[in-house]
C-alpha positions, 0 to 999 in steps of 0.5 A: 739247747743249753751246753750239759755239764760233764757232757762233749757239747757238740755243734753240728753245721751242715745244709741237709737236715736229714743228714743232721738229723741223723747225726745228732741221734748218733751223736745222742745216743752217746752217754757222754755227748749232747748236740746243743745246737745244729747249723744249715748256715754261716750265720746260724753256725755263727750265733751258735758259737757265740751263744753256747761256745761247744766244745766240738763242731762236725762241719761239713767240708763243703760248707766253708766253701760257700 
């Protein structure tokens, strides 16, 4: 996805697809927020950040220890 103007653009990083999907649904239900990328590992996360420069990153705390 591309960043959405006039919205808070988010990246969700978690290794559980079901959790990412649920968070995406909650965030995208808000009129001023949009999930622009999801990642399940560091490589995907860094690619998303480099390409899309999201405003906010939601990160699974245990993700950083792997």
